[in-house]
PyMOL Python script that loads the backbone (N, CA, C, O; Angstrom):
from pymol import cmd

cmd.read_pdbstr("""\
ATOM      1  N   MET A   1     132.189 107.583 108.635  1.00  0.00           N
ATOM      2  CA  MET A   1     131.033 107.224 109.625  1.00  0.00           C
ATOM      3  C   MET A   1     129.937 108.257 109.599  1.00  0.00           C
ATOM      4  O   MET A   1     128.791 108.002 109.968  1.00  0.00           O
ATOM      5  N   GLU A   2     130.357 109.518 109.119  1.00  0.00           N
ATOM      6  CA  GLU A   2     129.303 110.499 109.008  1.00  0.00           C
ATOM      7  C   GLU A   2     128.380 110.368 107.924  1.00  0.00           C
ATOM      8  O   GLU A   2     127.271 110.893 108.019  1.00  0.00           O
ATOM      9  N   SER A   3     128.770 109.619 106.732  1.00  0.00           N
ATOM     10  CA  SER A   3     127.919 109.584 105.489  1.00  0.00           C
ATOM     11  C   SER A   3     126.994 108.290 105.933  1.00  0.00           C
ATOM     12  O   SER A   3     125.831 108.237 105.532  1.00  0.00           O
ATOM     13  N   VAL A   4     127.515 107.293 106.737  1.00  0.00           N
ATOM     14  CA  VAL A   4     126.425 106.247 107.123  1.00  0.00           C
ATOM     15  C   VAL A   4     125.407 106.786 107.960  1.00  0.00           C
ATOM     16  O   VAL A   4     124.277 106.308 107.861  1.00  0.00           O
ATOM     17  N   VAL A   5     125.637 107.746 108.806  1.00  0.00           N
ATOM     18  CA  VAL A   5     124.494 108.112 109.640  1.00  0.00           C
ATOM     19  C   VAL A   5     123.752 109.208 108.848  1.00  0.00           C
ATOM     20  O   VAL A   5     122.642 109.523 109.278  1.00  0.00           O
ATOM     21  N   MET A   6     124.243 109.861 107.691  1.00  0.00           N
ATOM     22  CA  MET A   6     123.383 110.626 107.024  1.00  0.00           C
ATOM     23  C   MET A   6     122.496 109.738 105.995  1.00  0.00           C
ATOM     24  O   MET A   6     121.334 110.061 105.745  1.00  0.00           O
ATOM     25  N   VAL A   7     123.077 108.660 105.443  1.00  0.00           N
ATOM     26  CA  VAL A   7     122.336 107.627 104.623  1.00  0.00           C
ATOM     27  C   VAL A   7     121.236 107.146 105.581  1.00  0.00           C
ATOM     28  O   VAL A   7     120.091 107.307 105.157  1.00  0.00           O
ATOM     29  N   LEU A   8     121.368 106.590 106.786  1.00  0.00           N
ATOM     30  CA  LEU A   8     120.421 105.934 107.620  1.00  0.00           C
ATOM     31  C   LEU A   8     119.462 107.156 107.926  1.00  0.00           C
ATOM     32  O   LEU A   8     118.264 106.877 107.868  1.00  0.00           O
ATOM     33  N   THR A   9     119.714 108.167 108.170  1.00  0.00           N
ATOM     34  CA  THR A   9     118.727 109.315 108.574  1.00  0.00           C
ATOM     35  C   THR A   9     117.811 109.525 107.335  1.00  0.00           C
ATOM     36  O   THR A   9     116.604 109.668 107.525  1.00  0.00           O
ATOM     37  N   VAL A  10     118.321 109.551 106.082  1.00  0.00           N
ATOM     38  CA  VAL A  10     117.617 109.629 104.902  1.00  0.00           C
ATOM     39  C   VAL A  10     116.556 108.513 104.655  1.00  0.00           C
ATOM     40  O   VAL A  10     115.458 108.657 104.117  1.00  0.00           O
ATOM     41  N   PHE A  11     117.043 107.504 105.101  1.00  0.00           N
ATOM     42  CA  PHE A  11     116.443 106.053 104.973  1.00  0.00           C
ATOM     43  C   PHE A  11     115.230 105.982 105.885  1.00  0.00           C
ATOM     44  O   PHE A  11     114.145 105.516 105.536  1.00  0.00           O
ATOM     45  N   VAL A  12     115.513 106.498 107.116  1.00  0.00           N
ATOM     46  CA  VAL A  12     114.364 106.348 108.012  1.00  0.00           C
ATOM     47  C   VAL A  12     113.203 107.374 107.725  1.00  0.00           C
ATOM     48  O   VAL A  12     111.999 107.153 107.855  1.00  0.00           O
ATOM     49  N   LEU A  13     113.850 108.628 107.277  1.00  0.00           N
ATOM     50  CA  LEU A  13     112.890 109.646 107.035  1.00  0.00           C
ATOM     51  C   LEU A  13     112.128 109.165 105.692  1.00  0.00           C
ATOM     52  O   LEU A  13     110.937 109.468 105.613  1.00  0.00           O
ATOM     53  N   ALA A  14     112.611 108.568 104.819  1.00  0.00           N
ATOM     54  CA  ALA A  14     111.783 107.997 103.629  1.00  0.00           C
ATOM     55  C   ALA A  14     110.824 107.072 103.946  1.00  0.00           C
ATOM     56  O   ALA A  14     109.753 107.098 103.339  1.00  0.00           O
ATOM     57  N   ILE A  15     111.067 106.130 104.935  1.00  0.00           N
ATOM     58  CA  ILE A  15     110.225 105.035 105.566  1.00  0.00           C
ATOM     59  C   ILE A  15     109.052 105.889 106.173  1.00  0.00           C
ATOM     60  O   ILE A  15     107.910 105.649 105.783  1.00  0.00           O
ATOM     61  N   PHE A  16     109.242 106.730 106.971  1.00  0.00           N
ATOM     62  CA  PHE A  16     108.091 107.498 107.772  1.00  0.00           C
ATOM     63  C   PHE A  16     107.174 108.382 106.682  1.00  0.00           C
ATOM     64  O   PHE A  16     105.945 108.335 106.640  1.00  0.00           O
ATOM     65  N   VAL A  17     108.008 109.186 105.822  1.00  0.00           N
ATOM     66  CA  VAL A  17     107.125 109.822 104.773  1.00  0.00           C
ATOM     67  C   VAL A  17     106.294 108.832 103.962  1.00  0.00           C
ATOM     68  O   VAL A  17     105.093 109.051 103.808  1.00  0.00           O
ATOM     69  N   GLY A  18     106.809 107.874 103.495  1.00  0.00           N
ATOM     70  CA  GLY A  18     106.127 106.785 102.629  1.00  0.00           C
ATOM     71  C   GLY A  18     104.881 106.084 103.350  1.00  0.00           C
ATOM     72  O   GLY A  18     103.850 105.785 102.749  1.00  0.00           O
ATOM     73  N   PHE A  19     105.085 105.879 104.598  1.00  0.00           N
ATOM     74  CA  PHE A  19     104.277 105.256 105.555  1.00  0.00           C
ATOM     75  C   PHE A  19     103.014 106.392 105.504  1.00  0.00           C
ATOM     76  O   PHE A  19     101.872 106.109 105.140  1.00  0.00           O
ATOM     77  N   GLU A  20     103.388 107.519 105.875  1.00  0.00           N
ATOM     78  CA  GLU A  20     102.249 108.490 105.995  1.00  0.00           C
ATOM     79  C   GLU A  20     101.592 108.876 104.877  1.00  0.00           C
ATOM     80  O   GLU A  20     100.410 109.209 104.963  1.00  0.00           O
ATOM     81  N   ILE A  21     102.250 108.889 103.681  1.00  0.00           N
ATOM     82  CA  ILE A  21     101.483 109.013 102.528  1.00  0.00           C
ATOM     83  C   ILE A  21     100.523 107.878 101.977  1.00  0.00           C
ATOM     84  O   ILE A  21      99.439 108.086 101.430  1.00  0.00           O
ATOM     85  N   ILE A  22     101.046 106.767 102.190  1.00  0.00           N
ATOM     86  CA  ILE A  22     100.123 105.588 101.734  1.00  0.00           C
ATOM     87  C   ILE A  22      98.876 105.339 102.776  1.00  0.00           C
ATOM     88  O   ILE A  22      97.816 104.806 102.451  1.00  0.00           O
ATOM     89  N   THR A  23      99.201 105.824 104.091  1.00  0.00           N
ATOM     90  CA  THR A  23      97.989 105.480 104.869  1.00  0.00           C
ATOM     91  C   THR A  23      96.937 106.732 104.784  1.00  0.00           C
ATOM     92  O   THR A  23      95.846 106.612 105.339  1.00  0.00           O
ATOM     93  N   LYS A  24      97.252 107.859 104.127  1.00  0.00           N
ATOM     94  CA  LYS A  24      96.271 108.805 103.766  1.00  0.00           C
ATOM     95  C   LYS A  24      95.538 108.686 102.586  1.00  0.00           C
ATOM     96  O   LYS A  24      94.664 109.500 102.289  1.00  0.00           O
ATOM     97  N   VAL A  25      95.873 107.595 101.796  1.00  0.00           N
ATOM     98  CA  VAL A  25      95.299 107.162 100.444  1.00  0.00           C
ATOM     99  C   VAL A  25      93.939 106.572 100.566  1.00  0.00           C
ATOM    100  O   VAL A  25      93.912 105.413 100.979  1.00  0.00           O
ATOM    101  N   PRO A  26      92.842 107.126 100.295  1.00  0.00           N
ATOM    102  CA  PRO A  26      91.469 106.363 100.384  1.00  0.00           C
ATOM    103  C   PRO A  26      91.620 105.231  99.550  1.00  0.00           C
ATOM    104  O   PRO A  26      92.347 105.210  98.557  1.00  0.00           O
ATOM    105  N   PRO A  27      90.804 104.121 100.031  1.00  0.00           N
ATOM    106  CA  PRO A  27      90.894 102.795  99.302  1.00  0.00           C
ATOM    107  C   PRO A  27      90.509 103.005  97.825  1.00  0.00           C
ATOM    108  O   PRO A  27      91.201 102.407  97.001  1.00  0.00           O
ATOM    109  N   THR A  28      89.525 103.754  97.392  1.00  0.00           N
ATOM    110  CA  THR A  28      89.034 104.129  96.174  1.00  0.00           C
ATOM    111  C   THR A  28      90.187 104.614  95.157  1.00  0.00           C
ATOM    112  O   THR A  28      90.051 104.483  93.941  1.00  0.00           O
ATOM    113  N   LEU A  29      91.200 105.120  95.679  1.00  0.00           N
ATOM    114  CA  LEU A  29      92.191 105.733  94.739  1.00  0.00           C
ATOM    115  C   LEU A  29      93.578 104.713  94.908  1.00  0.00           C
ATOM    116  O   LEU A  29      94.652 104.940  94.352  1.00  0.00           O
ATOM    117  N   HIS A  30      93.347 103.750  95.647  1.00  0.00           N
ATOM    118  CA  HIS A  30      94.584 102.881  95.954  1.00  0.00           C
ATOM    119  C   HIS A  30      94.975 102.147  94.688  1.00  0.00           C
ATOM    120  O   HIS A  30      96.132 102.151  94.265  1.00  0.00           O
ATOM    121  N   THR A  31      93.952 101.504  94.086  1.00  0.00           N
ATOM    122  CA  THR A  31      94.221 100.652  92.961  1.00  0.00           C
ATOM    123  C   THR A  31      94.707 101.480  91.602  1.00  0.00           C
ATOM    124  O   THR A  31      95.476 100.913  90.827  1.00  0.00           O
ATOM    125  N   PRO A  32      94.301 102.664  91.362  1.00  0.00           N
ATOM    126  CA  PRO A  32      94.672 103.447  90.204  1.00  0.00           C
ATOM    127  C   PRO A  32      96.281 103.908  90.635  1.00  0.00           C
ATOM    128  O   PRO A  32      97.161 103.924  89.775  1.00  0.00           O
ATOM    129  N   LEU A  33      96.532 104.246  91.935  1.00  0.00           N
ATOM    130  CA  LEU A  33      97.897 104.612  92.268  1.00  0.00           C
ATOM    131  C   LEU A  33      98.839 103.322  92.115  1.00  0.00           C
ATOM    132  O   LEU A  33     100.002 103.402  91.719  1.00  0.00           O
ATOM    133  N   MET A  34      98.291 102.288  92.424  1.00  0.00           N
ATOM    134  CA  MET A  34      99.114 101.068  92.478  1.00  0.00           C
ATOM    135  C   MET A  34      99.523 100.783  90.840  1.00  0.00           C
ATOM    136  O   MET A  34     100.614 100.368  90.449  1.00  0.00           O
ATOM    137  N   SER A  35      98.484 101.082  90.100  1.00  0.00           N
ATOM    138  CA  SER A  35      98.825 100.852  88.676  1.00  0.00           C
ATOM    139  C   SER A  35      99.792 101.777  88.104  1.00  0.00           C
ATOM    140  O   SER A  35     100.575 101.379  87.242  1.00  0.00           O
ATOM    141  N   GLY A  36      99.799 103.163  88.579  1.00  0.00           N
ATOM    142  CA  GLY A  36     100.752 104.089  88.219  1.00  0.00           C
ATOM    143  C   GLY A  36     102.228 103.931  88.712  1.00  0.00           C
ATOM    144  O   GLY A  36     103.229 104.304  88.101  1.00  0.00           O
ATOM    145  N   SER A  37     102.176 103.243  90.058  1.00  0.00           N
ATOM    146  CA  SER A  37     103.501 103.056  90.473  1.00  0.00           C
ATOM    147  C   SER A  37     104.381 101.849  89.713  1.00  0.00           C
ATOM    148  O   SER A  37     105.561 101.608  89.967  1.00  0.00           O
ATOM    149  N   ASN A  38     103.768 101.320  88.978  1.00  0.00           N
ATOM    150  CA  ASN A  38     104.628 100.211  88.248  1.00  0.00           C
ATOM    151  C   ASN A  38     105.699 100.807  87.390  1.00  0.00           C
ATOM    152  O   ASN A  38     106.748 100.209  87.152  1.00  0.00           O
ATOM    153  N   ALA A  39     105.441 101.890  86.972  1.00  0.00           N
ATOM    154  CA  ALA A  39     106.441 102.536  86.279  1.00  0.00           C
ATOM    155  C   ALA A  39     107.838 102.989  87.227  1.00  0.00           C
ATOM    156  O   ALA A  39     109.020 102.983  86.885  1.00  0.00           O
ATOM    157  N   VAL A  40     107.262 103.350  88.446  1.00  0.00           N
ATOM    158  CA  VAL A  40     108.572 103.691  89.416  1.00  0.00           C
ATOM    159  C   VAL A  40     109.174 102.433  89.946  1.00  0.00           C
ATOM    160  O   VAL A  40     110.349 102.398  90.310  1.00  0.00           O
ATOM    161  N   SER A  41     108.314 101.315  89.996  1.00  0.00           N
ATOM    162  CA  SER A  41     108.921 100.202  90.384  1.00  0.00           C
ATOM    163  C   SER A  41     109.794  99.498  89.264  1.00  0.00           C
ATOM    164  O   SER A  41     110.676  98.715  89.617  1.00  0.00           O
ATOM    165  N   GLY A  42     109.577  99.749  87.970  1.00  0.00           N
ATOM    166  CA  GLY A  42     110.305  99.389  86.914  1.00  0.00           C
ATOM    167  C   GLY A  42     111.682 100.166  86.986  1.00  0.00           C
ATOM    168  O   GLY A  42     112.730  99.594  86.686  1.00  0.00           O
ATOM    169  N   ILE A  43     111.650 101.316  87.341  1.00  0.00           N
ATOM    170  CA  ILE A  43     112.836 102.113  87.411  1.00  0.00           C
ATOM    171  C   ILE A  43     113.770 101.445  88.488  1.00  0.00           C
ATOM    172  O   ILE A  43     114.951 101.174  88.266  1.00  0.00           O
ATOM    173  N   THR A  44     113.060 101.183  89.792  1.00  0.00           N
ATOM    174  CA  THR A  44     113.685 100.480  90.840  1.00  0.00           C
ATOM    175  C   THR A  44     114.346  99.220  90.339  1.00  0.00           C
ATOM    176  O   THR A  44     115.520  98.987  90.629  1.00  0.00           O
ATOM    177  N   LEU A  45     113.726  98.512  89.696  1.00  0.00           N
ATOM    178  CA  LEU A  45     114.366  97.251  89.143  1.00  0.00           C
ATOM    179  C   LEU A  45     115.421  97.320  88.325  1.00  0.00           C
ATOM    180  O   LEU A  45     116.294  96.452  88.349  1.00  0.00           O
ATOM    181  N   ILE A  46     115.466  98.546  87.360  1.00  0.00           N
ATOM    182  CA  ILE A  46     116.514  98.607  86.703  1.00  0.00           C
ATOM    183  C   ILE A  46     117.991  98.990  87.644  1.00  0.00           C
ATOM    184  O   ILE A  46     119.088  98.455  87.482  1.00  0.00           O
ATOM    185  N   GLY A  47     117.714  99.851  88.450  1.00  0.00           N
ATOM    186  CA  GLY A  47     118.648 100.319  89.489  1.00  0.00           C
ATOM    187  C   GLY A  47     119.189  99.149  90.310  1.00  0.00           C
ATOM    188  O   GLY A  47     120.384  99.002  90.569  1.00  0.00           O
ATOM    189  N   ALA A  48     118.220  98.340  90.691  1.00  0.00           N
ATOM    190  CA  ALA A  48     118.699  97.076  91.557  1.00  0.00           C
ATOM    191  C   ALA A  48     119.477  96.119  90.662  1.00  0.00           C
ATOM    192  O   ALA A  48     120.360  95.419  91.158  1.00  0.00           O
ATOM    193  N   LEU A  49     119.205  96.063  89.448  1.00  0.00           N
ATOM    194  CA  LEU A  49     119.982  95.052  88.693  1.00  0.00           C
ATOM    195  C   LEU A  49     121.357  95.616  88.351  1.00  0.00           C
ATOM    196  O   LEU A  49     122.319  94.860  88.210  1.00  0.00           O
ATOM    197  N   LEU A  50     121.461  96.976  88.211  1.00  0.00           N
ATOM    198  CA  LEU A  50     122.727  97.625  88.095  1.00  0.00           C
ATOM    199  C   LEU A  50     123.582  97.387  89.267  1.00  0.00           C
ATOM    200  O   LEU A  50     124.797  97.232  89.144  1.00  0.00           O
ATOM    201  N   SER A  51     122.910  97.352  90.529  1.00  0.00           N
ATOM    202  CA  SER A  51     123.635  97.438  91.703  1.00  0.00           C
ATOM    203  C   SER A  51     124.019  95.953  92.025  1.00  0.00           C
ATOM    204  O   SER A  51     125.025  95.715  92.695  1.00  0.00           O
ATOM    205  N   ALA A  52     123.282  95.040  91.587  1.00  0.00           N
ATOM    206  CA  ALA A  52     123.637  93.744  91.807  1.00  0.00           C
ATOM    207  C   ALA A  52     124.759  93.165  90.800  1.00  0.00           C
ATOM    208  O   ALA A  52     125.422  92.165  91.076  1.00  0.00           O
ATOM    209  N   GLY A  53     124.904  93.909  89.586  1.00  0.00           N
ATOM    210  CA  GLY A  53     125.750  93.697  88.475  1.00  0.00           C
ATOM    211  C   GLY A  53     127.054  94.169  88.800  1.00  0.00           C
ATOM    212  O   GLY A  53     128.044  93.606  88.332  1.00  0.00           O
ATOM    213  N   HIS A  54     127.152  95.232  89.623  1.00  0.00           N
ATOM    214  CA  HIS A  54     128.585  95.788  89.800  1.00  0.00           C
ATOM    215  C   HIS A  54     129.544  95.089  90.626  1.00  0.00           C
ATOM    216  O   HIS A  54     130.750  95.332  90.585  1.00  0.00           O
ATOM    217  N   GLN A  55     128.985  94.173  91.419  1.00  0.00           N
ATOM    218  CA  GLN A  55     129.671  93.355  92.424  1.00  0.00           C
ATOM    219  C   GLN A  55     130.879  93.868  93.143  1.00  0.00           C
ATOM    220  O   GLN A  55     131.921  93.239  93.329  1.00  0.00           O
ATOM    221  N   MET A  56     130.604  95.113  93.531  1.00  0.00           N
ATOM    222  CA  MET A  56     131.720  95.820  94.263  1.00  0.00           C
ATOM    223  C   MET A  56     132.150  95.010  95.507  1.00  0.00           C
ATOM    224  O   MET A  56     133.324  94.714  95.730  1.00  0.00           O
ATOM    225  N   THR A  57     131.095  94.671  96.311  1.00  0.00           N
ATOM    226  CA  THR A  57     131.458  93.911  97.481  1.00  0.00           C
ATOM    227  C   THR A  57     130.238  92.951  97.753  1.00  0.00           C
ATOM    228  O   THR A  57     129.116  93.128  97.278  1.00  0.00           O
ATOM    229  N   THR A  58     130.590  91.949  98.548  1.00  0.00           N
ATOM    230  CA  THR A  58     129.527  90.935  98.797  1.00  0.00           C
ATOM    231  C   THR A  58     128.110  91.481  99.373  1.00  0.00           C
ATOM    232  O   THR A  58     127.002  91.069  99.032  1.00  0.00           O
ATOM    233  N   LEU A  59     128.388  92.492 100.313  1.00  0.00           N
ATOM    234  CA  LEU A  59     127.215  93.236 100.792  1.00  0.00           C
ATOM    235  C   LEU A  59     126.340  93.893  99.632  1.00  0.00           C
ATOM    236  O   LEU A  59     125.141  93.639  99.519  1.00  0.00           O
ATOM    237  N   THR A  60     126.977  94.697  98.837  1.00  0.00           N
ATOM    238  CA  THR A  60     126.164  95.213  97.750  1.00  0.00           C
ATOM    239  C   THR A  60     125.479  94.350  96.820  1.00  0.00           C
ATOM    240  O   THR A  60     124.350  94.583  96.389  1.00  0.00           O
ATOM    241  N   THR A  61     126.259  93.243  96.489  1.00  0.00           N
ATOM    242  CA  THR A  61     125.710  92.334  95.622  1.00  0.00           C
ATOM    243  C   THR A  61     124.379  91.672  96.233  1.00  0.00           C
ATOM    244  O   THR A  61     123.363  91.545  95.550  1.00  0.00           O
ATOM    245  N   VAL A  62     124.465  91.253  97.597  1.00  0.00           N
ATOM    246  CA  VAL A  62     123.323  90.582  98.277  1.00  0.00           C
ATOM    247  C   VAL A  62     122.360  91.572  98.363  1.00  0.00           C
ATOM    248  O   VAL A  62     121.216  91.166  98.161  1.00  0.00           O
ATOM    249  N   LEU A  63     122.488  92.803  98.614  1.00  0.00           N
ATOM    250  CA  LEU A  63     121.365  93.872  98.654  1.00  0.00           C
ATOM    251  C   LEU A  63     120.835  94.131  97.331  1.00  0.00           C
ATOM    252  O   LEU A  63     119.625  94.301  97.182  1.00  0.00           O
ATOM    253  N   GLY A  64     121.611  94.173  96.399  1.00  0.00           N
ATOM    254  CA  GLY A  64     121.245  94.191  94.986  1.00  0.00           C
ATOM    255  C   GLY A  64     120.182  93.135  94.584  1.00  0.00           C
ATOM    256  O   GLY A  64     119.146  93.404  93.976  1.00  0.00           O
ATOM    257  N   VAL A  65     120.550  91.944  94.982  1.00  0.00           N
ATOM    258  CA  VAL A  65     119.731  90.709  94.675  1.00  0.00           C
ATOM    259  C   VAL A  65     118.410  90.976  95.357  1.00  0.00           C
ATOM    260  O   VAL A  65     117.345  90.901  94.745  1.00  0.00           O
ATOM    261  N   LEU A  66     118.499  91.294  96.654  1.00  0.00           N
ATOM    262  CA  LEU A  66     117.290  91.315  97.366  1.00  0.00           C
ATOM    263  C   LEU A  66     116.452  92.484  96.753  1.00  0.00           C
ATOM    264  O   LEU A  66     115.236  92.365  96.599  1.00  0.00           O
ATOM    265  N   ALA A  67     117.122  93.597  96.413  1.00  0.00           N
ATOM    266  CA  ALA A  67     116.156  94.610  95.815  1.00  0.00           C
ATOM    267  C   ALA A  67     115.638  94.275  94.470  1.00  0.00           C
ATOM    268  O   ALA A  67     114.606  94.790  94.038  1.00  0.00           O
ATOM    269  N   VAL A  68     116.345  93.416  93.799  1.00  0.00           N
ATOM    270  CA  VAL A  68     115.837  92.820  92.510  1.00  0.00           C
ATOM    271  C   VAL A  68     114.571  91.916  92.882  1.00  0.00           C
ATOM    272  O   VAL A  68     113.531  92.056  92.238  1.00  0.00           O
ATOM    273  N   VAL A  69     114.657  91.040  93.868  1.00  0.00           N
ATOM    274  CA  VAL A  69     113.381  90.325  94.115  1.00  0.00           C
ATOM    275  C   VAL A  69     112.188  91.052  94.527  1.00  0.00           C
ATOM    276  O   VAL A  69     111.091  90.861  94.002  1.00  0.00           O
ATOM    277  N   PHE A  70     112.460  92.115  95.723  1.00  0.00           N
ATOM    278  CA  PHE A  70     111.368  92.867  96.006  1.00  0.00           C
ATOM    279  C   PHE A  70     110.782  93.622  95.015  1.00  0.00           C
ATOM    280  O   PHE A  70     109.562  93.556  94.869  1.00  0.00           O
ATOM    281  N   ALA A  71     111.611  94.492  94.147  1.00  0.00           N
ATOM    282  CA  ALA A  71     111.136  95.094  92.932  1.00  0.00           C
ATOM    283  C   ALA A  71     110.220  94.394  92.047  1.00  0.00           C
ATOM    284  O   ALA A  71     109.151  94.840  91.631  1.00  0.00           O
ATOM    285  N   THR A  72     110.812  93.080  91.755  1.00  0.00           N
ATOM    286  CA  THR A  72     109.996  92.069  90.833  1.00  0.00           C
ATOM    287  C   THR A  72     108.635  91.808  91.338  1.00  0.00           C
ATOM    288  O   THR A  72     107.659  91.823  90.588  1.00  0.00           O
ATOM    289  N   ILE A  73     108.551  91.532  92.795  1.00  0.00           N
ATOM    290  CA  ILE A  73     107.417  91.107  93.524  1.00  0.00           C
ATOM    291  C   ILE A  73     106.310  92.256  93.199  1.00  0.00           C
ATOM    292  O   ILE A  73     105.152  92.053  92.832  1.00  0.00           O
ATOM    293  N   ASN A  74     106.925  93.476  93.414  1.00  0.00           N
ATOM    294  CA  ASN A  74     106.140  94.805  93.222  1.00  0.00           C
ATOM    295  C   ASN A  74     105.431  94.957  92.026  1.00  0.00           C
ATOM    296  O   ASN A  74     104.226  95.175  91.895  1.00  0.00           O
ATOM    297  N   VAL A  75     106.481  94.792  90.975  1.00  0.00           N
ATOM    298  CA  VAL A  75     105.902  94.897  89.690  1.00  0.00           C
ATOM    299  C   VAL A  75     104.906  93.885  89.145  1.00  0.00           C
ATOM    300  O   VAL A  75     103.946  94.249  88.465  1.00  0.00           O
ATOM    301  N   VAL A  76     105.134  92.655  89.437  1.00  0.00           N
ATOM    302  CA  VAL A  76     104.151  91.669  89.017  1.00  0.00           C
ATOM    303  C   VAL A  76     102.849  91.618  89.843  1.00  0.00           C
ATOM    304  O   VAL A  76     101.835  91.089  89.386  1.00  0.00           O
ATOM    305  N   GLY A  77     102.898  92.188  91.091  1.00  0.00           N
ATOM    306  CA  GLY A  77     101.673  92.493  91.969  1.00  0.00           C
ATOM    307  C   GLY A  77     101.017  93.557  91.506  1.00  0.00           C
ATOM    308  O   GLY A  77      99.799  93.609  91.673  1.00  0.00           O
ATOM    309  N   GLY A  78     101.677  94.559  90.866  1.00  0.00           N
ATOM    310  CA  GLY A  78     100.893  95.737  90.247  1.00  0.00           C
ATOM    311  C   GLY A  78     100.275  95.273  89.024  1.00  0.00           C
ATOM    312  O   GLY A  78      99.112  95.509  88.694  1.00  0.00           O
ATOM    313  N   PHE A  79     101.047  94.658  88.428  1.00  0.00           N
ATOM    314  CA  PHE A  79     100.240  94.408  87.047  1.00  0.00           C
ATOM    315  C   PHE A  79      99.128  93.378  87.260  1.00  0.00           C
ATOM    316  O   PHE A  79      98.109  93.402  86.569  1.00  0.00           O
ATOM    317  N   MET A  80      99.333  92.472  88.225  1.00  0.00           N
ATOM    318  CA  MET A  80      98.035  91.698  88.436  1.00  0.00           C
ATOM    319  C   MET A  80      96.819  92.356  88.972  1.00  0.00           C
ATOM    320  O   MET A  80      95.672  92.096  88.609  1.00  0.00           O
ATOM    321  N   VAL A  81      97.186  93.282  89.920  1.00  0.00           N
ATOM    322  CA  VAL A  81      95.959  94.336  90.487  1.00  0.00           C
ATOM    323  C   VAL A  81      95.408  95.124  89.254  1.00  0.00           C
ATOM    324  O   VAL A  81      94.197  95.319  89.143  1.00  0.00           O
ATOM    325  N   THR A  82      96.277  95.562  88.357  1.00  0.00           N
ATOM    326  CA  THR A  82      95.768  96.391  87.222  1.00  0.00           C
ATOM    327  C   THR A  82      94.957  95.392  86.279  1.00  0.00           C
ATOM    328  O   THR A  82      93.876  95.749  85.809  1.00  0.00           O
ATOM    329  N   HIS A  83      95.414  94.325  86.050  1.00  0.00           N
ATOM    330  CA  HIS A  83      94.757  93.384  85.174  1.00  0.00           C
ATOM    331  C   HIS A  83      93.269  92.960  85.851  1.00  0.00           C
ATOM    332  O   HIS A  83      92.264  92.756  85.170  1.00  0.00           O
ATOM    333  N   ARG A  84      93.313  92.883  87.065  1.00  0.00           N
ATOM    334  CA  ARG A  84      92.041  92.581  87.639  1.00  0.00           C
ATOM    335  C   ARG A  84      91.139  93.766  87.643  1.00  0.00           C
ATOM    336  O   ARG A  84      89.943  93.621  87.391  1.00  0.00           O
ATOM    337  N   MET A  85      91.665  94.960  87.923  1.00  0.00           N
ATOM    338  CA  MET A  85      90.785  96.293  87.671  1.00  0.00           C
ATOM    339  C   MET A  85      90.212  96.222  86.511  1.00  0.00           C
ATOM    340  O   MET A  85      88.993  96.368  86.417  1.00  0.00           O
ATOM    341  N   LEU A  86      91.035  95.977  85.385  1.00  0.00           N
ATOM    342  CA  LEU A  86      90.588  96.191  84.258  1.00  0.00           C
ATOM    343  C   LEU A  86      89.646  95.294  83.597  1.00  0.00           C
ATOM    344  O   LEU A  86      88.972  95.621  82.621  1.00  0.00           O
ATOM    345  N   LYS A  87      89.621  94.117  84.180  1.00  0.00           N
ATOM    346  CA  LYS A  87      88.781  92.928  83.844  1.00  0.00           C
ATOM    347  C   LYS A  87      87.361  93.372  84.467  1.00  0.00           C
ATOM    348  O   LYS A  87      86.343  92.958  83.912  1.00  0.00           O
ATOM    349  N   MET A  88      87.259  94.201  85.601  1.00  0.00           N
ATOM    350  CA  MET A  88      86.014  94.517  86.085  1.00  0.00           C
ATOM    351  C   MET A  88      85.175  95.410  85.140  1.00  0.00           C
ATOM    352  O   MET A  88      83.966  95.515  85.347  1.00  0.00           O
ATOM    353  N   PHE A  89      85.781  96.072  84.090  1.00  0.00           N
ATOM    354  CA  PHE A  89      85.184  96.995  83.234  1.00  0.00           C
ATOM    355  C   PHE A  89      84.983  96.494  81.859  1.00  0.00           C
ATOM    356  O   PHE A  89      84.721  97.236  80.913  1.00  0.00           O
ATOM    357  N   GLN A  90      85.132  95.029  81.766  1.00  0.00           N
ATOM    358  CA  GLN A  90      84.866  94.655  80.468  1.00  0.00           C
ATOM    359  C   GLN A  90      83.514  94.269  80.397  1.00  0.00           C
ATOM    360  O   GLN A  90      82.909  94.121  81.459  1.00  0.00           O
ATOM    361  N   LYS A  91      82.828  94.044  79.128  1.00  0.00           N
ATOM    362  CA  LYS A  91      81.420  93.495  79.142  1.00  0.00           C
ATOM    363  C   LYS A  91      81.443  92.180  79.196  1.00  0.00           C
ATOM    364  O   LYS A  91      82.290  91.494  78.623  1.00  0.00           O
ATOM    365  N   LYS A  92      80.523  91.746  79.879  1.00  0.00           N
ATOM    366  CA  LYS A  92      80.099  90.207  80.101  1.00  0.00           C
ATOM    367  C   LYS A  92      79.702  89.590  78.826  1.00  0.00           C
ATOM    368  O   LYS A  92      78.958  90.244  78.095  1.00  0.00           O
ATOM    369  N   ASP A  93      80.050  88.551  78.498  1.00  0.00           N
ATOM    370  CA  ASP A  93      79.642  87.776  77.191  1.00  0.00           C
ATOM    371  C   ASP A  93      78.130  87.224  77.426  1.00  0.00           C
ATOM    372  O   ASP A  93      77.565  86.576  76.545  1.00  0.00           O
TER     373      ASP A  93
END
""", "prot")
cmd.dss("prot")
cmd.show_as("cartoon", "prot")
cmd.util.cbc("prot")
cmd.orient("prot")
C-alpha cells in the first residue's frame, strides 16, 4: 500500500510540474520545443511497447496499450507540426 501512495504522489507531482513548465513557455518557443520532444516521445513509445508486451496482468497490458496509443499520437502530431514549421521556411516556386 505504501508503494502505491508513493507512486501516486510522484505521478501527481509530475502532472503539476509538467503543467507549470508548459504554461510558462512562450508561443514562439512552443513549436521548436515540440519538435525536440519527439525524441522523448519516441523513448516513451518504446517503454510503452515493452510494458504492453510483458503481459504481466490485464491491467498492465491495457495501460501499456493506452500508453502506446497516446505516445503514437504525440509523436505523429509532433512530426506534423515540425513538417508544417519547416514548410514555412521553404522558398516559394
